[in-house]
Each structure stands twice: as C-alpha cells, then as structure tokens.
C-alpha positions as CSV (number, residue, x, y, z in Angstrom):
1,M,-199.5,41.7,-162.5
2,V,-196.9,44.5,-162.7
3,T,-198.4,47.9,-163.6
4,I,-197.4,51.5,-163.3
5,Q,-199.8,51.8,-160.4
6,S,-198.2,48.8,-158.6
7,A,-194.8,50.4,-159.0
8,I,-196.1,53.7,-157.7
9,D,-197.7,51.9,-154.7
10,V,-194.3,50.5,-153.7
11,L,-192.8,54.0,-153.6
12,T,-195.8,55.4,-151.7
13,Q,-195.6,52.6,-149.1
14,N,-191.9,53.3,-148.6
15,D,-192.4,57.1,-148.4
16,R,-191.6,58.5,-145.0
17,G,-192.5,62.1,-145.6
18,G,-189.9,63.8,-147.9
19,F,-187.6,60.7,-148.1
20,T,-188.1,57.1,-149.1
21,I,-186.7,54.0,-147.4
22,P,-185.5,51.1,-149.6
23,T,-188.0,48.6,-148.1
24,A,-189.8,48.3,-144.7
25,G,-188.1,46.3,-141.9
26,L,-184.8,45.4,-143.5
27,Y,-183.8,49.0,-144.4
28,P,-185.7,51.6,-142.3
29,Y,-183.6,54.7,-143.1
30,Q,-182.7,56.9,-146.1
31,W,-179.9,55.4,-148.2
32,N,-177.8,57.7,-150.5
33,W,-177.9,56.2,-153.9
34,D,-181.2,54.6,-153.3
35,S,-182.7,58.0,-153.0
36,A,-181.1,59.2,-156.2
37,F,-182.7,56.3,-158.1
38,V,-186.0,56.8,-156.3
39,A,-186.0,60.4,-157.5
40,L,-185.7,59.1,-161.1
41,G,-188.8,57.1,-160.7
42,L,-190.8,59.7,-158.8
43,A,-190.0,62.3,-161.4
44,T,-192.1,60.3,-163.9
45,Y,-195.3,61.3,-162.1
46,D,-194.6,63.8,-159.3
47,M,-191.7,66.1,-159.9
48,D,-192.2,68.1,-156.6
49,R,-191.9,64.8,-154.6
50,A,-188.9,63.8,-156.6
51,W,-187.2,67.0,-155.8
52,S,-187.9,66.6,-152.1
53,E,-186.1,63.3,-152.3
54,V,-183.0,65.0,-153.7
55,T,-183.0,67.9,-151.2
56,S,-183.7,65.6,-148.2
57,L,-180.6,63.6,-149.1
58,I,-178.5,66.8,-149.5
59,A,-179.8,67.9,-146.1
60,G,-177.5,65.4,-144.5
61,Q,-174.3,66.7,-146.2
62,W,-171.3,67.2,-143.9
63,R,-169.4,70.4,-143.7
64,G,-166.6,68.9,-145.7
65,G,-168.9,68.0,-148.6
66,M,-169.5,64.3,-148.0
67,I,-173.1,63.0,-148.3
68,P,-173.2,59.9,-146.1
69,S,-174.4,56.5,-147.2
70,I,-177.2,56.5,-144.7
71,L,-179.1,59.2,-142.8
72,F,-180.6,58.1,-139.5
73,R,-183.6,60.3,-138.7
74,S,-184.5,57.8,-135.9
75,D,-182.9,55.0,-134.0
76,D,-184.8,51.9,-135.1
77,P,-183.8,48.9,-132.9
78,D,-184.7,46.6,-135.7
79,Y,-181.6,47.7,-137.8
80,F,-177.9,47.2,-137.1
81,P,-175.6,49.0,-137.2
82,G,-177.6,52.1,-136.4
83,P,-176.7,55.5,-135.2
84,S,-175.7,54.4,-131.7
85,R,-173.1,52.0,-133.2
86,W,-171.8,54.6,-135.7
87,G,-171.4,57.1,-132.9
88,K,-171.2,60.8,-133.2
89,T,-170.6,61.9,-136.8
90,P,-170.1,65.5,-137.7
91,G,-173.1,66.0,-140.0
92,P,-176.4,67.9,-139.3
93,I,-178.3,64.5,-139.2
94,P,-177.0,61.4,-137.5
95,S,-175.4,59.2,-140.2
96,T,-172.8,56.7,-141.3
97,G,-169.2,57.8,-141.6
98,V,-168.7,56.8,-145.2
99,S,-170.4,57.8,-148.5
100,Q,-171.8,55.8,-151.5
101,P,-171.4,56.0,-155.3
102,P,-172.3,59.6,-156.3
103,V,-174.9,59.0,-158.9
104,L,-177.0,62.0,-157.8
105,A,-175.6,64.6,-160.2
106,T,-176.4,62.3,-163.1
107,I,-180.0,61.8,-161.8
108,V,-180.4,65.5,-161.2
109,R,-179.4,66.4,-164.7
110,A,-181.7,63.7,-166.1
111,I,-184.8,64.9,-164.2
112,T,-184.3,68.7,-164.5
113,K,-184.0,69.2,-168.2
114,G,-184.8,72.9,-168.8
115,D,-185.2,73.6,-165.1
116,T,-182.2,75.8,-164.4
117,A,-183.7,77.0,-161.1
118,R,-183.6,73.5,-159.5
119,R,-180.2,72.8,-160.9
120,A,-178.9,76.0,-159.5
121,A,-180.4,75.3,-156.1
122,V,-178.3,72.1,-155.6
123,F,-175.3,72.7,-157.8
124,D,-173.0,73.9,-155.0
125,A,-173.8,70.9,-152.8
126,L,-173.1,68.5,-155.7
127,F,-169.9,70.3,-156.5
128,A,-168.8,70.1,-152.9
129,W,-169.5,66.4,-152.7
130,H,-167.5,65.6,-155.9
131,R,-164.7,67.8,-154.6
132,W,-164.7,65.8,-151.3
133,F,-164.3,62.5,-153.3
134,H,-161.4,63.9,-155.3
135,D,-159.8,65.4,-152.2
136,A,-160.6,63.0,-149.3
137,R,-160.6,59.7,-151.2
138,S,-157.9,60.2,-153.9
139,V,-154.7,58.3,-153.7
140,D,-152.1,58.9,-156.4
141,G,-154.7,60.0,-158.9
142,I,-157.3,57.2,-158.3
143,V,-160.4,57.8,-156.2
144,C,-160.5,54.9,-153.6
145,T,-162.9,53.5,-151.0
146,V,-162.3,52.8,-147.4
147,H,-165.2,50.4,-146.8
148,P,-167.1,47.8,-148.8
149,W,-170.3,49.5,-147.7
150,E,-169.2,52.7,-149.3
151,T,-169.0,51.0,-152.7
152,G,-172.7,50.0,-152.5
153,R,-171.5,46.4,-153.3
154,D,-171.1,45.2,-149.7
155,N,-169.9,41.6,-150.0
156,C,-168.8,41.4,-153.7
157,P,-165.9,38.9,-153.9
158,E,-163.7,41.7,-155.2
159,W,-163.3,43.0,-151.6
160,N,-161.9,39.8,-150.3
161,I,-158.3,40.7,-151.3
162,G,-158.6,43.8,-149.1
163,L,-160.5,42.2,-146.3
164,D,-158.0,39.2,-146.2
165,L,-155.3,41.7,-145.3
166,M,-157.2,42.9,-142.3
167,E,-157.5,41.5,-138.7
168,V,-160.7,41.7,-136.8
169,S,-160.1,44.2,-133.9
170,P,-159.6,42.3,-130.6
171,D,-161.5,45.1,-128.9
172,L,-164.6,44.8,-131.2
173,A,-167.6,45.4,-129.1
174,P,-170.2,42.5,-129.2
175,Y,-173.2,43.0,-131.4
176,T,-176.3,41.2,-132.8
177,R,-177.0,41.4,-136.5
178,M,-180.6,42.2,-137.4
179,D,-180.4,41.7,-141.2
180,N,-180.4,37.9,-140.8
181,K,-183.7,38.1,-138.9
182,H,-185.4,39.7,-141.9
183,V,-184.0,37.5,-144.7
184,D,-182.4,34.2,-145.2
185,P,-178.8,34.4,-143.9
186,S,-177.6,32.6,-147.1
187,F,-178.5,35.8,-149.0
188,R,-176.4,38.1,-146.8
189,P,-172.7,38.7,-146.0
190,T,-170.9,36.2,-143.8
191,Q,-170.1,36.8,-140.1
192,D,-166.4,37.2,-140.7
193,Q,-167.2,39.9,-143.3
194,Y,-169.4,41.7,-140.8
195,D,-166.7,41.6,-138.1
196,K,-164.3,43.3,-140.5
197,Y,-166.9,45.9,-141.6
198,L,-167.3,46.8,-138.0
199,T,-163.6,46.9,-137.4
200,I,-163.3,49.6,-140.1
201,M,-166.1,51.5,-138.5
202,A,-164.3,51.3,-135.1
203,F,-161.2,52.8,-136.7
204,G,-163.2,55.6,-138.3
205,A,-164.7,56.5,-134.9
206,S,-161.3,56.4,-133.3
207,V,-160.0,59.2,-135.6
208,G,-163.2,61.3,-135.2
209,W,-164.3,60.4,-138.7
210,D,-161.4,62.4,-140.1
211,Q,-161.9,61.4,-143.7
212,R,-158.3,61.9,-144.9
213,R,-157.0,59.8,-142.1
214,L,-159.6,57.1,-142.8
215,T,-158.2,57.0,-146.3
216,D,-154.5,57.2,-145.4
217,E,-154.4,55.1,-142.3
218,G,-157.6,52.9,-142.3
219,P,-157.4,49.1,-142.5
220,F,-159.1,48.9,-145.9
221,L,-158.2,50.7,-149.1
222,M,-159.3,49.7,-152.5
223,A,-160.0,51.3,-155.9
224,D,-163.6,50.4,-157.0
225,P,-164.8,50.5,-160.6
226,N,-168.3,51.3,-159.4
227,I,-167.3,54.5,-157.5
228,H,-164.7,55.4,-160.2
229,F,-167.1,55.1,-163.2
230,V,-170.1,56.5,-161.4
231,L,-168.1,59.5,-160.3
232,L,-166.5,60.0,-163.7
233,R,-169.9,60.0,-165.4
234,A,-171.3,62.3,-162.7
235,D,-168.4,64.7,-163.1
236,Q,-169.3,65.0,-166.8
237,D,-173.0,65.6,-166.0
238,L,-171.9,68.2,-163.4
239,L,-169.8,70.0,-166.0
240,A,-172.7,70.1,-168.4
241,M,-174.9,71.7,-165.7
242,A,-172.1,74.1,-164.7
243,Q,-171.8,75.3,-168.3
244,G,-175.5,75.7,-168.6
245,L,-175.7,77.7,-165.4
246,G,-172.8,80.0,-166.5
247,K,-170.6,79.0,-163.5
248,P,-167.2,80.8,-163.2
249,Q,-164.3,79.5,-165.4
250,A,-162.4,78.4,-162.3
251,V,-165.3,76.0,-161.4
252,L,-165.4,74.7,-165.0
253,D,-161.6,74.2,-165.0
254,Q,-161.7,72.2,-161.8
255,I,-164.4,69.9,-163.0
256,E,-162.7,69.4,-166.3
257,G,-159.5,68.6,-164.4
258,W,-161.3,65.9,-162.5
259,I,-162.6,64.4,-165.8
260,V,-159.2,64.3,-167.4
261,S,-157.7,62.7,-164.3
262,G,-160.6,60.3,-164.2
263,H,-160.1,59.0,-167.7
264,A,-156.4,58.6,-167.1
265,A,-157.2,56.7,-163.9
266,S,-159.4,54.2,-165.7
267,E,-156.1,52.5,-166.8
268,Y,-155.3,51.8,-163.2
269,L,-158.3,49.6,-163.0
270,W,-157.7,47.7,-166.2
271,N,-156.8,44.1,-165.4
272,N,-155.2,42.9,-168.7
273,E,-155.1,39.3,-167.4
274,V,-158.9,39.2,-166.9
275,G,-159.5,41.5,-169.8
276,A,-161.8,43.8,-167.8
277,F,-161.9,46.7,-165.4
278,T,-161.7,45.2,-161.9
279,A,-161.2,46.4,-158.3
280,R,-157.7,46.8,-157.0
281,E,-156.1,46.7,-153.6
282,V,-154.2,50.0,-153.4
283,R,-151.4,49.3,-151.0
284,T,-150.3,46.0,-152.7
285,G,-151.5,46.8,-156.2
286,R,-153.2,43.4,-156.4
287,F,-156.2,43.1,-158.8
288,S,-159.4,41.2,-158.1
289,N,-159.8,38.3,-160.5
290,G,-163.4,38.5,-161.8
291,F,-165.8,40.4,-164.0
292,S,-168.4,42.2,-162.0
293,N,-171.5,44.1,-163.0
294,C,-169.6,47.4,-162.6
295,S,-166.9,46.3,-165.1
296,A,-169.1,47.4,-167.9
297,L,-169.7,50.8,-166.5
298,C,-166.8,52.0,-168.7
299,F,-169.6,52.5,-171.3
300,Y,-171.6,54.6,-168.8
301,A,-168.6,56.8,-168.1
302,N,-167.6,56.9,-171.8
303,S,-164.1,55.7,-170.7
304,G,-161.6,53.1,-171.8
305,T,-159.9,52.3,-175.1
306,T,-161.6,50.7,-178.1
307,E,-159.9,47.4,-177.3
308,Q,-160.9,47.6,-173.6
309,R,-164.5,48.2,-174.6
310,S,-164.4,45.4,-177.1
311,R,-163.1,42.9,-174.5
312,T,-165.7,44.1,-172.0
313,L,-168.5,43.5,-174.5
314,A,-167.1,40.0,-175.2
315,H,-167.4,39.3,-171.5
316,L,-171.0,40.4,-171.5
317,E,-171.8,38.1,-174.4
318,R,-170.1,35.2,-172.7
319,I,-172.0,35.8,-169.5
320,D,-175.3,36.3,-171.4
321,A,-174.9,32.7,-172.6
322,A,-174.3,31.4,-169.1
323,V,-177.4,32.9,-167.3
324,D,-181.0,33.3,-168.1
325,Y,-181.2,36.9,-166.8
326,M,-178.6,39.6,-167.3
327,L,-176.6,41.1,-165.6
328,P,-175.2,39.1,-162.7
329,S,-173.2,40.9,-160.1
330,W,-170.3,38.4,-160.3
331,D,-169.0,36.2,-163.0
332,P,-171.0,33.0,-163.2
333,D,-167.9,31.1,-164.3
334,A,-166.1,32.1,-161.1
335,T,-165.8,29.5,-158.3
336,D,-167.1,32.0,-155.7
337,F,-170.3,32.8,-157.7
338,E,-173.4,32.4,-155.6
339,A,-176.6,33.2,-157.5
340,Q,-178.6,34.3,-154.4
341,R,-176.0,35.8,-152.0
342,Y,-176.3,39.6,-152.3
343,W,-173.3,40.9,-154.5
344,C,-171.9,37.4,-155.2
345,G,-174.2,36.8,-158.1
346,P,-177.7,38.4,-158.2
347,L,-178.9,40.8,-160.8
348,W,-179.2,44.4,-159.4
349,P,-181.7,46.8,-160.9
350,Q,-179.8,50.0,-160.5
351,M,-176.7,48.4,-162.1
352,N,-178.7,47.2,-165.1
353,Y,-180.1,50.7,-165.5
354,M,-176.6,52.3,-165.6
355,T,-175.1,49.6,-167.8
356,A,-177.9,49.7,-170.3
357,L,-177.8,53.4,-170.5
358,G,-174.1,53.4,-171.2
359,L,-174.2,50.7,-173.8
360,D,-177.0,52.6,-175.6
361,E,-175.0,55.8,-175.6
362,Q,-171.9,54.1,-176.8
363,G,-173.3,52.2,-179.7
364,A,-174.1,48.7,-178.3
365,P,-178.0,48.8,-178.4
366,K,-178.5,45.1,-178.7
367,M,-176.8,44.3,-175.4
368,A,-178.4,47.3,-173.8
369,S,-181.8,46.0,-174.9
370,K,-180.9,42.6,-173.5
371,I,-179.9,43.9,-170.1
372,R,-182.9,46.2,-169.9
373,G,-185.3,43.5,-171.0
374,D,-184.0,40.8,-168.7
375,L,-184.6,43.1,-165.7
376,C,-188.1,43.7,-166.8
377,R,-188.7,40.0,-167.2
378,T,-187.6,39.3,-163.7
379,I,-189.8,42.0,-162.3
380,E,-192.8,40.7,-164.3
381,K,-192.1,37.2,-163.0
382,S,-191.2,38.0,-159.3
383,G,-192.2,41.6,-158.5
384,F,-190.1,44.5,-157.2
385,W,-187.4,42.8,-155.3
386,E,-184.0,44.3,-154.2
387,C,-182.1,41.9,-156.5
388,F,-182.8,38.7,-158.5
389,N,-181.3,35.3,-159.1
390,P,-179.9,35.5,-162.6
391,L,-180.4,31.8,-163.2
392,T,-184.1,31.6,-162.2
393,G,-185.4,35.2,-162.1
394,E,-186.6,34.7,-158.5
395,G,-186.4,37.7,-156.2
396,C,-183.7,38.0,-153.5
397,V,-183.3,39.8,-150.1
398,G,-185.8,42.7,-149.8
399,E,-189.2,42.8,-151.5
400,K,-191.3,45.8,-152.5
401,F,-188.1,47.5,-153.1
402,S,-188.0,51.2,-154.0
403,W,-185.2,51.5,-156.5
404,T,-186.5,48.5,-158.5
405,A,-189.9,50.1,-158.8
406,A,-188.3,53.5,-159.7
407,V,-186.0,52.1,-162.4
408,W,-189.0,50.2,-163.9
409,L,-191.1,53.4,-163.9
410,S,-188.4,55.4,-165.6
411,W,-188.1,52.8,-168.4
412,Q,-191.9,52.7,-168.8
413,H,-191.9,56.5,-169.0
414,E,-189.3,56.4,-171.7
415,I,-191.4,54.0,-173.7
416,R,-194.5,56.1,-173.4
417,M,-192.6,59.3,-174.4
418,K,-191.2,57.6,-177.5
419,G,-194.7,56.3,-178.4
420,A,-196.1,59.8,-178.1
421,A,-193.3,61.4,-180.2
C-alpha cells in the first residue's frame, strides 16, 4: 500500500547525507533536476533537509554559472560514464560537462513562500545559472542543447534527427555500459545512441569543456521544448523572487529581457505540420515529427498563442483516448513509440507534475486532473518507479525512485492543505 510514510521511506533510503540519489545501484550520484524535485517532496515534512538538497546541488556550480547534470562525489565502478570518463571538468566537485533543465528556481520559489532569507541566499547562484543558459547555449535567440543527456530526455525519438547527422568518433575509447546490468536493456537507449553520446562527450573534453565552443562547434545542436519551456517558466519565477528581494533595476531588466526573448523564441519550436511544439535541429532547421510530453509545457511556461494551446490540448485529448495512463513521453500513434523504452513512450512523474501544474494555471483543470490522477493510479498500482508503461501502469527502469516519491508527497500535501483550509 502506498502511504505518506512509504514515500518518505524512499527518500530516506536514497539520502546520502545532504543530497539524494535517484535510486540505489542504477544512479548512485546526485542528479540536477532530480534534486530539485526531491526538495519539493522533502519540503512537505522537513524544510531544513529540503534546503540542504538545494544548497548541495548549487555547491557544484561552475565558475561560469553552469550547474552540471550530475555531481560525482565518489567514483562508483557500478556506474558508467563516471568521473574518470568525463575527465577533468572545471567545477568545484567532479561532474559532467553539461547541464539539465533548470527547474530549480521554480522549486525554490514554491518551497520558500515568505522566506526571503533563503531566497536571498541562493538568488545569485540561480541568476548566474540562468545567465549561463542565455549566454552559453543561445543561438540566434533560442536556447539550445548540445547533448541529449542535457535535456533530461536521453533517448527521446526527437533527438534522432540530430544524432543521425553525427558520425561515431573513430577514436572512441572502448567502454562497458553498466546501466544494462541493472535493468532490462529493452528499457534503455541503444548501443548506437550510447556511442554517439560518448562522441559528444569526447568533443567536449577535447575543447576543455569550453561551453561556447561546445555549442558552436560540437557535433550535436538542437532546440529542446523541455529546456526552453522549463527555463522560460523558471525565468518568470526568478523575476518574481528578484522583485520581492528588491534587486537592482538592471537585474530586473535583464531577466525581463530573457522572458520577452523566450516568449518570442517559442515560435521557433512551433511545428505547424504536427500542430505542436517540437524539437528542432538548429543547423538544418528540421523539425522532429511527434508530440512529446514536453510539447504541453507551453502551459507551464504560459507561452504560445491561443490557437497553439488549443491544438496542443487537442493532442492531449487524442492521446488520452489511446492510453490508459497519461502522459506518455512520446506519441502513441507514432511508429517509433515503445511503451517501456525510457523516453520513447513511458509516463514520467516529473513531467506529469509540470504539465498538470501548467494546465491548472492556464484554465484546463479537467486535463490537469486527468494527468495528475493517472500518475497517482500508476503509483498505487506499481509503486515508486522511475517511469511507467502508459498502457499497463507497470513500473519501468528504476524502482524506489526519489522524484516519484517526492512528486506524490507534494500532491498529497496540497490535498491536505486544501482540506484544512
């Protein structure tokens, strides 16, 4: 039976003293956006511990502002690619050389209502990270990504149009994957995809992890609706915190400029043929051809035209009729949909959280309730898995997963608060 205590137990079991791993074995380090969602759940019962989750993540921030996707506080031989493969990166803690969707400012604002001291303590770090995205990853007005791992959606079919343009480096050092030893390989990215992920890594290391060169010269460059809409929402939350903290007008002006540019850049991701916001290969301008679970984050970022939102909602209604549990990570009507292969089909808890929140805020409560309720039904059926089969509700990949427990706790807390009001 799923209970508040069982969810807390998952977070406690994955606690490594100030930071939380996603799940034991498969992911033994601190992941960027995982920790943000973990803080959301921890804040429902232990605000001090939630805050240490935030600050321990920020502790790995590079001098240029980037907060990496993974912080390696050890070298666990059971995980690949670990710190020895990433090589020497310029942060204070060994890390990856790429980032992840910057949801942290949104989470910080959500969990620190009325706590200006905590907001003030991390504001400069958050501002520097957002500035890094807008400076180091921006190309002609759109914030881009240099690696599928940076998007948080590793093997989503959207990335194939960028990966297909790549060649695997002939000098790629041999390696042994560890992920397939922990879970069924049919749940994970293919070997060819992994070769290309490591080819991008090798390029990054060859330029000393110069982030501007990685963007301008690297072998992979795509615009991602997930990073775009998460950053746009986070910029708006950062601005609200800046205003509340009385930050200088120059800081407010810069954030406001990012927001204006972000809304304008949403048009770059609008695929009129599909009728949705999709990823786009930057150098060729080619769109991906399917609806993903970040297409609907336009609501979360309060972006897009009325027509674009209407067409997006129509997709959600169509997909709802095709699956038993919303929201799959890839269009179930697409030929490359796979219900259990990582980002090729499964339902992802953190994506359902953001999508439902945006739909609620923008006046689509029925669909928001469906997306929220379906995740809760899968958890009640299968437990706290990393992701779930949207056709059966069965858990996929990692079990006893931190962000799943955290999202569920946050929703249960909201229900209790409403009941007490």
